[in-house]
Every structure is written in C-alpha cells, then in structure tokens.
Residue frames as a rotation matrix with the C-alpha (Angstrom) as fourth column:
MET 1
0.786 0.293 0.544 251.13
0.542 -0.750 -0.379 93.41
0.297 0.592 -0.749 63.27
SER 2
-0.363 -0.924 0.120 253.73
0.802 -0.375 -0.465 95.93
0.475 -0.072 0.877 63.26
GLY 3
-0.552 0.076 -0.831 253.65
0.582 -0.678 -0.449 99.26
-0.597 -0.731 0.330 65.30
GLU 4
-0.911 0.175 -0.372 252.51
-0.368 -0.752 0.548 101.22
-0.184 0.636 0.749 62.14
GLN 5
-0.645 0.659 -0.388 249.80
0.116 0.586 0.802 98.68
0.756 0.472 -0.454 61.35
ASP 6
-0.355 0.436 -0.827 248.59
0.934 0.209 -0.291 98.90
0.046 -0.875 -0.482 65.03
GLN 7
-0.703 0.073 -0.707 248.39
0.144 -0.960 -0.242 102.70
-0.696 -0.272 0.665 64.82
SER 8
-0.858 0.439 -0.267 246.36
-0.436 -0.345 0.831 102.47
0.272 0.829 0.488 61.54
ALA 9
-0.480 0.693 -0.538 243.94
0.539 0.717 0.443 100.03
0.693 -0.077 -0.717 63.05
GLU 10
-0.380 0.266 -0.886 243.46
0.827 -0.331 -0.454 102.25
-0.414 -0.905 -0.094 66.13
SER 11
-0.899 0.094 -0.427 242.88
-0.232 -0.930 0.284 105.19
-0.370 0.354 0.859 63.73
TRP 12
-0.729 0.631 -0.265 240.21
-0.081 0.305 0.949 103.30
0.680 0.713 -0.171 61.87
ARG 13
-0.347 0.601 -0.720 238.47
0.894 0.443 -0.062 102.40
0.282 -0.665 -0.692 65.23
ARG 14
-0.559 0.090 -0.824 238.41
0.518 -0.739 -0.432 105.89
-0.648 -0.668 0.366 66.28
ILE 15
-0.904 0.330 -0.273 236.95
-0.410 -0.485 0.773 107.06
0.123 0.810 0.573 62.85
ALA 16
-0.514 0.738 -0.438 234.24
0.228 0.609 0.759 104.48
0.827 0.291 -0.481 63.19
ASP 17
-0.405 0.290 -0.867 233.55
0.904 -0.018 -0.428 105.58
-0.139 -0.957 -0.255 66.85
ASN 18
-0.757 0.065 -0.650 233.25
0.012 -0.994 -0.113 109.12
-0.653 -0.093 0.751 65.75
ARG 19
-0.874 0.460 -0.156 231.05
-0.182 -0.013 0.983 108.24
0.450 0.888 0.095 62.68
ASP 20
-0.372 0.795 -0.480 228.45
0.505 0.607 0.614 106.65
0.779 -0.014 -0.627 64.95
ARG 21
-0.632 0.112 -0.767 228.07
0.664 -0.432 -0.610 109.45
-0.399 -0.895 0.198 67.44
GLU 22
0.499 0.861 0.095 225.42
0.832 -0.446 -0.329 112.12
-0.241 0.243 -0.939 67.17
ILE 23
-0.210 -0.325 0.922 226.10
0.644 -0.756 -0.119 115.41
0.736 0.569 0.368 65.33
THR 24
-0.487 -0.119 -0.865 226.75
0.794 -0.473 -0.382 118.33
-0.364 -0.873 0.325 67.76
PRO 25
0.719 0.654 -0.236 224.86
0.484 -0.714 -0.506 121.64
-0.500 0.249 -0.830 67.43
ASN 26
0.205 -0.730 -0.652 228.27
-0.334 -0.679 0.654 123.14
-0.920 0.084 -0.383 66.45
GLU 27
-0.733 -0.369 0.571 228.80
0.250 0.634 0.732 120.49
-0.632 0.679 -0.372 63.80
ARG 28
0.145 0.883 0.447 225.25
0.916 0.051 -0.398 121.24
-0.374 0.467 -0.801 62.44
PHE 29
0.646 0.084 -0.758 226.13
0.059 -0.996 -0.061 124.90
-0.761 -0.005 -0.649 62.28
TRP 30
-0.250 -0.869 -0.427 229.20
-0.444 -0.289 0.848 124.25
-0.861 0.401 -0.314 60.20
LEU 31
-0.542 0.175 0.822 227.50
0.670 0.680 0.298 121.96
-0.506 0.713 -0.486 57.91
GLU 32
0.557 0.830 0.032 224.98
0.719 -0.463 -0.519 124.83
-0.416 0.312 -0.854 57.21
VAL 33
0.375 -0.525 -0.764 227.88
-0.366 -0.841 0.399 127.29
-0.852 0.130 -0.507 56.65
ILE 34
-0.692 -0.669 0.271 229.36
-0.012 0.386 0.922 124.84
-0.722 0.635 -0.275 54.07
ARG 35
-0.170 0.721 0.672 226.03
0.886 0.410 -0.215 124.56
-0.430 0.559 -0.709 52.38
LEU 36
0.761 0.365 -0.536 225.62
0.223 -0.923 -0.312 128.32
-0.609 0.118 -0.784 52.24
ALA 37
0.058 -0.833 -0.550 229.18
-0.468 -0.510 0.722 128.79
-0.882 0.216 -0.419 50.87
SER 38
-0.827 -0.420 0.374 228.56
0.062 0.593 0.803 126.19
-0.559 0.687 -0.464 48.21
TRP 39
-0.541 0.681 -0.493 225.24
-0.834 -0.511 0.210 127.41
-0.109 0.524 0.845 47.15
ASP 40
0.249 0.605 0.756 223.81
-0.563 0.726 -0.395 124.01
-0.788 -0.328 0.522 48.08
SER 41
0.390 -0.132 -0.911 225.75
-0.885 0.220 -0.410 122.52
0.254 0.967 -0.031 45.25
ASP 42
0.793 -0.062 0.606 227.10
-0.334 0.788 0.517 119.64
-0.510 -0.612 0.604 47.37
PRO 43
0.450 -0.684 -0.574 230.42
-0.867 -0.178 -0.466 119.68
0.217 0.707 -0.673 45.87
ALA 44
0.867 -0.183 -0.463 232.21
0.228 0.973 0.042 116.18
0.443 -0.142 0.885 45.62
PRO 45
0.700 -0.713 0.039 235.26
-0.295 -0.239 0.925 115.88
-0.650 -0.660 -0.378 47.92
THR 46
0.843 -0.506 -0.186 238.35
-0.026 0.307 -0.951 115.92
0.538 0.806 0.246 45.89
LEU 47
0.401 -0.759 -0.513 241.79
0.849 0.518 -0.103 115.07
0.344 -0.394 0.852 47.07
GLU 48
-0.552 -0.575 0.603 242.98
0.413 -0.817 -0.402 118.67
0.724 0.027 0.689 46.91
LYS 49
0.076 0.697 0.713 239.87
-0.405 -0.632 0.661 119.90
0.911 -0.339 0.235 48.93
VAL 50
0.886 0.112 -0.450 240.37
0.296 0.611 0.734 117.21
0.357 -0.783 0.509 51.56
GLN 51
-0.093 -0.979 -0.182 244.10
0.929 -0.020 -0.370 118.21
0.359 -0.203 0.911 51.95
LYS 52
-0.445 -0.062 0.893 243.18
-0.002 -0.998 -0.070 121.89
0.895 -0.033 0.444 52.26
LEU 53
0.532 0.813 0.236 240.62
-0.296 -0.083 0.952 121.04
0.793 -0.577 0.197 54.95
ARG 54
0.680 -0.379 -0.628 242.99
0.668 0.674 0.316 118.94
0.303 -0.634 0.711 56.88
ARG 55
-0.417 -0.881 0.223 245.58
0.704 -0.468 -0.535 121.79
0.576 -0.066 0.815 56.76
ILE 56
-0.112 0.486 0.867 243.04
-0.305 -0.847 0.436 124.18
0.946 -0.215 0.243 58.20
PHE 57
0.755 0.592 0.282 242.22
-0.460 0.173 0.871 121.96
0.467 -0.787 0.403 61.03
GLN 58
0.265 -0.782 -0.564 245.70
0.523 0.607 -0.598 120.79
0.810 -0.137 0.570 61.99
SER 59
0.885 0.163 -0.435 246.74
0.465 -0.284 0.839 121.55
0.013 -0.945 -0.327 65.38
THR 60
0.199 -0.882 -0.427 250.26
0.207 -0.388 0.898 122.27
-0.958 -0.267 0.106 64.52
PRO 61
0.587 0.047 -0.808 251.55
-0.656 -0.558 -0.509 123.98
-0.474 0.829 -0.297 61.41
PRO 62
0.970 -0.177 0.164 252.99
0.235 0.844 -0.481 121.71
-0.053 0.506 0.861 58.65
C-alpha cells in the first residue's frame, strides 16, 4: 500500500472506533440543538451541508 492508502485506511479505522463508542452528554446536547434548529425535520445530509459543518469544526482556517 502507498502512504496515502495507509492514511486512508487509518482514517477509516478511527471513524469505526468513534462510531462504536458511547455518545457523550455533550454530543447528546448538540443533537438536541440540531433537532430544535431543524424543527425535528431530520434533514438529509447534502454534500454542501456536510462541507459547511466540516468548515465550522476545522481546527485551522482553510
């Protein structure tokens, strides 16, 4: 595997590890905030929305 493929595989392992852990009280709070903001409409994630969320939570400005 190339270095880029190794990084990608490691990223997917971290995602799987995070997916299987319990939700923290803080995460539960933010889920409720999102539900309130969307009027419980449970909007489908679009590419644009996902990209905007990623920009919000980036540790360094783009």
